[in-house]
C-alpha positions, -999 to +999 in steps of 0.1 A: -206+466+286-199+429+288-215+412+318-199+380+329-220+357+350-199+331+370-211+295+368-211+273+399-198+238+397-233+224+397-243+246+368-212+235+348-221+199+355-257+204+345-246+220+312-222+191+306-249+165+312-273+184+289-247+185+261-238+148+266-275+138+264-280+159+233-250+143+216-252+107+228-289+099+233-304+085+201-340+093+193-360+070+170-388+091+154-414+070+136-429+084+105-461+068+090-464+072+052-490+061+027-479+036+001-487+005-020-457-013-004-460-022+032-430-025+056-407-009+081-377+009+068-348+022+090-324+049+078-289+052+093-266+080+082-235+100+092-223+075+118-188+090+118-173+062+138-198+065+167-215+032+175-222+034+213-247+057+228-263+063+262-293+041+253-274+013+236-252+003+208-262+010+172-271-026+164-292-030+196-312+002+188-318-010+152-326-046+161-352-035+187-371-019+157-371-052+137-369-035+103-377-051+070-351-029+053-321-008+065-309+021+044-274+035+052-268+068+034-231+073+039-203+086+061-196+055+082-164+069+097-144+101+098-111+081+099-101+049+082-090+036+116-127+036+126-138+014+098-133-020+115-154-013+145-182+003+124-182-027+100-183-051+130-213-032+144-231-033+110-227-071+110-247-073+142-278-058+126-304-085+121-320-075+088-320-094+055-320-063+033-294-036+039-285-011+012-257+015+012-248+046-007-214+063-002-210+097+014-181+122+012-163+104+040-161+073+019-141+094-005-120+113+020-107+108+056-093+128+085-056+121+090-035+140+116-061+167+118-062+172+081-084+158+054-070+137+026-086+120-004-088+082-002-070+063-029-091+043-053-077+011-037-089+022-003-124+031-016-127-001-035-116-022-005-142-006+018-170-012-008-158-048-013-159-054+025-195-040+027-206-063-001-189-093+014-209-089+047-242-088+028-247-051+024-257-041-011-237-010-023-257+011-048-235+035-067-259+050-093-277+017-094-311+003-087-323-028-068-356-044-068-374-063-040-407-082-041-424-092-009-455-112-016-472-092-044-456-059-033-428-044-055-402-021-042-376-002-063-346+013-046-322+036-065-290+047-048-271+078-061-234+083-056-232+120-048-203+116-025-186+140-048-209+167-063-216+159-099-208+122-095-245+112-095-257+094-126-291+081-137-292+045-150-310+045-184-332+016-172-346+035-143-376+049-161-384+016-177-383-001-143-406+025-128-432+016-155-441-015-133-454+010-108-434-001-077-430+019-045-398+039-052-373+048-026-343+069-036-311+072-016-284+098-016-259+111+009-264+148+001-298+165-001-285+184-032-297+154-051-332+170-051-320+194-078-310+165-101-343+147-095-362+179-104-342+185-136-347+149-148-384+148-136-379+114-119-407+101-098-401+088-063-423+081-033-396+086-007-362+102-009-337+096+020-306+118+025-283+129+053-250+149+052-263+181+070-264+166+105-294+188+108-269+216+113-256+198+144-262+230+164-297+244+163-309+274+182-346+284+186-355+256+161-332+271+134-302+255+118-270+275+123-243+274+096-239+261+060-271+241+058-295+266+072-315+266+039-323+229+041-352+215+061-347+189+089-368+158+089-397+152+066-410+175+039-440+167+017-435+176-019-461+179-047-473+146-061-476+129-027-438+126-026-418+127+007-382+140+012-365+132+045-332+147+056-319+129+087-300+145+115-277+115+114-258+099+143-223+112+146-206+146+147-178+164+127-156+194+135-169+197+171-180+165+190-212+181+203-248+185+193-273+211+206-310+212+199-303+185+173-300+150+189-288+120+169-315+099+153-324+066+137-353+074+114-381+047+113-406+047+084-438+027+086-449+026+050-484+015+041-495+015+077-519+037+095-508+055+126-521+036+157 
């Protein structure tokens, strides 16, 4: 027998406020990791056009952290009409080093309630605009950064389309200098490629899953239930982080899975 419990107006309001807070209040977890490179890294992912939150704009929330590096791991916007405002917001981030890898929503977009594939010209235009405003796009490419005597190697995979990831033949040679290695990809499926190729990394940053977006009793509901949320330590003192991201898709709500800006303090001890 189905029992229906009527909700009072106050209860409906309370549930609405809870869902709004879960969806629009950004958390900023700080993760302390060992490493021969020292600095503060911020990861942004799965923005999906949302740049304003209950506790501030995206740029304000990032600038308060004062990061050395910002990593953006794809899905800036669900619709091409949202690109301009997201790009304007990214320009407000005060950080000298911002790297980007494309997600599936840099290859497709929602148009009139249906998805369509972006044209090559549309994709190229977006990548060009990112580069013009000082954001380095890594599509199966590496970048190196030296701060003082500390070497950092960043490799960004383009797995915005499954099977699109490639490994630059110089990657193993670059790693011979023993830098701190951060790898970026939109989808966590990249871990399979890294295992097959036996590539070393210190920190792998991905998104795409939204942490499931709806979590009940600490468990992910839906297609990504077999992926962890947050940090996972792998053999060899490697770390694999899957961010919950910032925006939403399909339904504009989160539950038990608030949006996040992940902050990594590398080479620093926990206070």
